[in-house]
C-alpha positions as CSV (number, residue, x, y, z in Angstrom):
1,X,29.7,-26.8,-16.3
2,X,32.1,-27.0,-19.0
3,X,29.8,-27.7,-21.7
4,X,27.7,-24.5,-20.1
5,X,29.7,-22.0,-21.0
6,X,30.6,-23.2,-24.0
7,X,27.6,-23.4,-25.2
8,X,27.5,-19.6,-24.2
9,X,30.7,-18.5,-26.2
10,X,29.4,-20.6,-28.9
11,X,26.0,-19.6,-28.9
12,X,26.3,-15.7,-27.7
13,X,23.9,-14.0,-29.8
14,X,21.0,-16.7,-28.5
15,X,22.2,-16.1,-24.8
16,X,22.0,-12.6,-25.2
17,X,18.3,-12.6,-26.6
18,X,17.3,-14.8,-24.0
19,X,19.0,-12.9,-21.2
20,X,16.9,-9.5,-22.5
21,X,13.9,-11.4,-22.6
22,X,13.9,-12.5,-18.9
23,X,14.5,-8.9,-18.0
24,X,11.6,-7.8,-20.1
25,X,9.2,-10.1,-18.6
26,X,10.6,-9.0,-15.0
27,X,10.5,-5.5,-15.6
28,X,6.6,-6.0,-17.4
29,X,5.3,-8.1,-14.6
30,X,7.2,-5.1,-12.3
31,X,4.9,-2.7,-14.2
32,X,1.7,-4.8,-14.0
33,X,2.4,-4.5,-10.6
34,X,2.7,-1.1,-9.5
35,X,5.8,0.6,-7.7
36,X,7.6,-0.7,-4.8
37,X,7.1,2.6,-1.9
38,X,9.8,2.9,0.8
39,X,8.3,2.8,4.6
40,X,9.0,6.6,4.3
41,X,6.5,6.9,1.2
42,X,4.3,4.5,2.6
43,X,3.9,6.7,5.8
44,X,3.4,10.2,3.5
45,X,0.7,8.0,1.8
46,X,-0.9,7.2,4.9
47,X,-0.9,10.6,6.0
48,X,-1.5,12.9,3.1
49,X,-3.6,10.1,1.5
50,X,-5.7,8.4,3.5
51,X,-3.7,5.4,1.7
52,X,-5.4,1.8,2.7
53,X,-2.9,-0.8,3.8
54,X,-3.8,-4.2,3.1
55,X,-2.5,-6.9,4.4
56,X,-2.0,-9.9,2.8
57,X,-0.3,-12.2,5.3
58,X,-2.2,-14.8,6.6
59,X,-4.3,-14.3,9.9
60,X,-1.5,-16.0,12.2
61,X,1.1,-13.9,10.9
62,X,-1.1,-10.6,10.6
63,X,-1.8,-11.7,14.8
64,X,1.8,-10.8,15.6
65,X,2.0,-7.5,14.4
66,X,0.5,-4.9,11.2
67,X,0.4,-2.0,10.3
68,X,-2.1,0.5,12.3
69,X,-5.5,0.3,10.6
70,X,-4.5,-1.9,8.4
71,X,-6.9,-4.4,6.5
72,X,-6.2,-8.1,6.5
73,X,-7.1,-9.8,3.5
74,X,-5.1,-13.1,2.7
75,X,-3.7,-13.2,-0.4
76,X,-5.5,-16.9,-1.2
77,X,-9.0,-15.1,-0.2
78,X,-8.1,-11.8,-2.0
79,X,-9.9,-12.6,-5.1
80,X,-12.9,-13.4,-3.3
81,X,-13.2,-10.8,-0.8
82,X,-12.5,-7.7,-3.1
83,X,-15.6,-6.0,-2.5
84,X,-13.7,-5.1,1.2
85,X,-11.8,-3.1,-0.7
86,X,-14.7,-0.6,-1.3
87,X,-15.4,1.3,-4.0
88,X,-13.2,4.3,-4.5
89,X,-10.6,3.1,-6.9
90,X,-9.0,6.0,-6.9
91,X,-8.1,5.5,-3.2
92,X,-4.2,4.4,-2.5
93,X,-3.8,0.9,-1.7
94,X,-0.9,0.2,-0.4
95,X,-0.1,-4.0,-0.8
96,X,1.6,-5.7,2.1
97,X,3.3,-8.7,2.5
98,X,5.8,-10.6,4.8
99,X,8.8,-9.9,2.8
100,X,7.7,-7.7,-0.3
101,X,7.8,-10.5,-2.8
102,X,4.3,-11.8,-2.9
103,X,2.5,-8.7,-2.9
104,X,3.1,-8.3,-6.5
105,X,0.6,-10.7,-7.0
106,X,-2.0,-9.3,-5.0
107,X,-1.1,-5.7,-6.8
108,X,-1.3,-6.6,-9.9
109,X,-4.9,-8.6,-9.3
110,X,-6.1,-5.1,-7.6
111,X,-4.9,-3.4,-10.9
112,X,-6.7,-6.1,-13.1
113,X,-9.6,-4.8,-10.8
114,X,-9.6,-1.3,-12.2
115,X,-7.5,-0.1,-8.6
116,X,-5.5,2.6,-10.0
117,X,-3.2,3.7,-7.3
118,X,-1.9,0.7,-6.6
119,X,1.6,-0.1,-4.6
120,X,3.6,-2.4,-3.1
121,X,5.4,-2.2,0.6
122,X,9.1,-2.2,-0.2
123,X,10.8,-5.5,1.9
124,X,7.3,-5.9,3.4
125,X,6.3,-6.3,7.0
126,X,10.2,-7.6,7.7
127,X,11.5,-4.5,6.8
128,X,8.8,-1.7,9.0
129,X,9.8,-3.6,12.2
130,X,13.4,-3.8,11.0
131,X,13.2,-0.1,11.1
132,X,11.3,0.1,14.2
133,X,7.9,1.5,13.2
134,X,4.9,1.3,15.0
135,X,3.0,-2.4,14.7
136,X,-0.3,-2.7,16.4
137,X,-0.5,-6.5,18.2
138,X,-3.0,-8.0,20.2
């Protein structure tokens, strides 16, 4: 650990450039995936603009509880089933995963397929359930 700190002190310019590049890559990845929305914003998009809820969790997780009218396409199958989203590329799509982390991968895929209004649910289903919002269970 002492060598690490010595390296940082001796090469602070290189370390600063590296840190800036890492931050830039993280920001770029988030911009390409679309913005995160809170459960308040998601509810508004659903109610006002008929947003499609795309739940990318696997089938077993989906069965434990999902947002009303959510479409379940597991992340591993999304590229093959993109046609299930329909042809309206302007309709808002809210991508939902378990914790809000893997939604960015699916959101980027949708953006690459020319869907223009793609959002990610911040905190995923975990936060949705923690706030006692309605879920469907079978």
